N, C-alpha and C positions, 0 to 999 in steps of 0.2 A: 614504451605504450602499454604494452597488456598489464604489467603491473599494477600501474595506476588505475587502469581499468575494474580489475580485480580487487581491487582496494576500495575505492566507490563503488563497487557493487556491495560486498560486505558490509562497507560501512553505513550503506542506506538500508540494507538486508536488517541490520542490527537496530540500526533507528526505528524503523518502520516495526519490528516484531517488539520493541522496548514501548514502544509509544502504546501497541495493541496491547500487551499485558499489561500494564503500569497503568492504562486508559481504560481497560476492563475491570482491575481491582477497585481504584477510583470512581469510577461511574455507578459500580455496585455499592462502596460503602460509603460515599458522598450521595449518593441518589441524583445523579445527573444524567441525563442522556448521553449515550455515548457515541451517536452520530454527529456531537458538538465540538469532537476532538478533529473532524476533519481535517480544519484549520491545519491544524500542526502536520497531519498527513500532506497537503498540498506544499506548506512549505519546504518538506521534507523533500518532496517530489520537484520542486522545481531549484534547490540547491544542489541536489545531484546533479541535476541535468545543466543546469549552470558550470558547475567545476567538472562535468564532464567534457561540456563543449570548451568550457577555458583550456583545461589543460591538455584534451584530443581533439575530437571536432564534433561539429553538430550532432552527427549520426551517434555517435558514443554517448552523448547524454541523451537524446531521443531511447537509445537500445538499455543503456539505463533504467532509465524508467519504465519502460516497457518490462524488464527482469524484475524489476523491485516490486512492479504493478502482479506479477506473476505469483509470485512468492504470497503479496497481500491477497488475491484472488483464490489462492490454495489454501495456503498454512494460516494468513489471517483468519481465517473464518472458523478454523478448527482453533486456534488460540483463543479468538473471539469468544467462544461457544464454550469452550476448556475454564477460562476463567470466571465465565456467567457474566457478560460485559450486561451492562443494561438498556435491553435492546427490543424492551418489551411490545414497544410500538410496533415493530420490525417482525417480530418473532411469526407472527403467521402469513408474512408476505413472503419471508424465508422458506415456509416450509415445500412449500412446491417446487422449487428452483435447488433444493440438497433433497440426496439420497438418505436412504437410511442409516447413511454412516457421518452425514453432514458433511458431504463432498458436495460443491459447488454443480451445477450444469455445464457442461463444457462450451456453452453460448454463453453463458454468464463470464466465464473467465476468459473469454475471447473479447467479451465488451469492455470487462474491464481493462485489461491489458491494453488495449486499442486508446481508451480512454486516459491512461494512463501515458500511452505515448503522446498523445494530445498535447496534455500538462506538459510534459518532456518538453514538445516542441514550443511551449512559452516559454519554458526556463531558458532553452537553449536563443530567444529572439533578445534576451538580458545582458547578451555577450555585447 
């Protein structure tokens, strides 16, 4: 059970990281808004929480979504900015919630984790 949990967590983080990196580069090169990739992110969260619920239990599905959300809320911001995602519409809005090193405010991280846990809960309902 623990191995399955860790494999799903690693797979979810890998998929999410690849989506952020490839999406950032593509949004800049093809000139579309990075926020359009939100649907793909939603599919990753729903899928991982669904399989966590099927293979382990619903609590694991919600936990997986929250942990992957923690990765996205912290490292996702760094990756998005490092690969110059096309977020020009949101860049000024992000400035007050990021510090000088582009780390997100802890309240934002917590809000994102809770939102992804809610999405994870929806994924568990698909079982």
